C-alpha positions in Angstrom: 4.9 3.1 -24.4 4.2 -0.5 -22.8 6.3 -2.2 -20.5 6.1 -5.8 -19.3 5.6 -6.5 -15.6 5.5 -9.9 -13.8 3.2 -10.8 -11.2 2.6 -13.6 -8.7 -0.8 -15.5 -9.3 -2.2 -14.0 -6.1 -1.1 -10.5 -7.3 -2.6 -11.0 -10.6 -5.8 -12.2 -9.1 -6.1 -9.2 -6.9 -5.4 -7.0 -9.6 -8.0 -8.8 -11.8 -10.5 -8.6 -9.1 -10.1 -4.9 -8.6 -10.6 -4.5 -12.5 -13.9 -2.8 -13.5 -15.7 -3.6 -16.8 -13.9 -1.6 -19.8 -11.0 -0.7 -17.4 -7.6 -1.8 -18.6 -5.0 -3.1 -16.0 -3.0 0.1 -16.6 -6.1 1.8 -15.5 -6.6 -0.2 -12.4 -2.8 0.3 -11.4 -3.3 4.1 -11.9 -6.5 4.3 -9.9 -5.4 2.3 -6.8 -2.2 4.0 -6.7 -4.1 7.4 -6.0 -3.4 9.7 -8.9 -2.3 10.1 -12.6 0.0 12.9 -11.3 2.7 13.4 -8.8 1.4 15.7 -6.0 3.5 18.5 -4.8 4.7 17.6 -1.2 3.5 20.9 0.3 0.0 19.7 -0.5 0.1 17.4 2.6 1.4 19.8 4.9 -0.7 19.9 8.2 -3.0 17.1 7.2 -1.8 15.0 10.2 -1.9 18.1 12.6 -4.8 16.9 14.8 -4.7 13.3 14.2 -3.7 10.4 16.6 -1.2 9.2 14.1 1.6 8.4 16.7 -1.0 6.2 18.8 -2.0 4.4 15.6 1.7 3.9 14.5 2.8 2.5 17.8 -0.3 0.4 18.3 0.4 -1.2 15.0 4.0 -2.0 15.8 2.8 -3.7 18.9 0.2 -5.8 17.1 3.1 -6.7 14.5 5.4 -7.7 17.3 2.9 -9.8 19.0 2.1 -11.7 15.9 5.6 -12.3 14.9 7.1 -15.6 16.1 9.8 -15.6 18.9 13.1 -17.1 17.6 15.6 -18.6 20.1 19.1 -17.0 19.8 22.3 -18.5 21.0 25.5 -16.1 21.6 
């Protein structure tokens, strides 16, 4: 079954740049999305056990907040 999907020019160009020779756009989407099949949730249990994910998460939030523009608000 075929579906029509609308993309911005930038999204299309990004997808096109990722496309390999003899690969369809559908193949690219499947490849970059990670899998052809859904993975059972239990498969990921414990994968972040010894990681510093909390530190990375809060560090990214801090960077995003520093980059965002402040807005004056009148109450």
